[in-house]
N, C-alpha and C positions, 0 to 999 in steps of 0.2 A: 504494499499500500504505499502510496506516494501522495502528499499533498503539496501543492505549489501555488503561489500568488505570483502573477506575472503582469507587467504593465506594457501597453502598446502606446506609442505617441507617434503622431504624424503632424508635421507643421502645415501651415497653409501652402497651397499650391500657387504658382505664378504661371501666366501664359507666356507665349513667345515674347510679347512686347513688354514683359516685366510687369504686368498688370496682376494684382493679387486676386485670387478667386476666394472671395469671402466665405462661400459655402463649402470650405475645404478645411481639413485639419481635425484632429481629434485627440482624445486621451480616453483609454478604457483600461480598467483594471479587471483582470480575470482571476477566478478561483478554479483551479484545475486539478480535481481529484483523479488518480489513476490507480488501477489495479492490474498487476502483472501476475500471470500464472504459468509455471513451467511445467511441461510435459515431457515424457521420455523421448529419447533420441534428439535432444536438444531443440525442441520445438517450444514455443513461447506465444502467449496471446496476451495483449495488453488492451484494456478498456479505459477510455478515458473521456473527459468532458471539458469544455470550456464554457464556464458559467460566468457571464459579466456581472460583477457587483457594483462597479462605477462606471458611468459613462458621461463624457462631455464632448458635445460636438459644436463646432463653430457654425452659427446660422442654421439653416434647415437642411438636414441630410438624412439618408437611410441609415438605419442603426444595425449593429451586430445583434444576432440572437444567440440562442444556446446551440452548442456543437457537441455532438456525441460521436465517437470515433472508436474504431478497433484497429489494432495491428496485429498481423500474424507474421512470425519471424521464425527462421530456422539458422541456427548457428552452424557454420561450416568452418572447420579447422583445416585450412589449406596447407599449413605447415605440417601438420599430422599426416595429411594425405600424401604429401610429397616425400615424407620421411618413411612411411610405409611402402610406398612405391619404390623409392630407392633400395630399401632393405630387401624386398622381394627381388628386385633386379639383381642385386648382388648375390642373393642366396641361389639364384638360378644359374649364375655364372661360375659359382664355386662347386 
């Protein structure tokens, strides 16, 4: 279990002629809980959410909502694979 607070800030934008876009720029603070579960054979699944707890937008803009995600990963040990391959090759030549 992992709990995280993160901040996202974006300054106001400007157009090509240096004109400032008033309806741009924001600051959002997210609460991000995460749960990771390990499975056999180096498989992992992570479930997490971005929950905005504070939002400030310059002028009128569309806002962030809640985001729920999952990630499925497999750990691959390339160094171990290479070492086993080399050992097997050496054993065959002897």
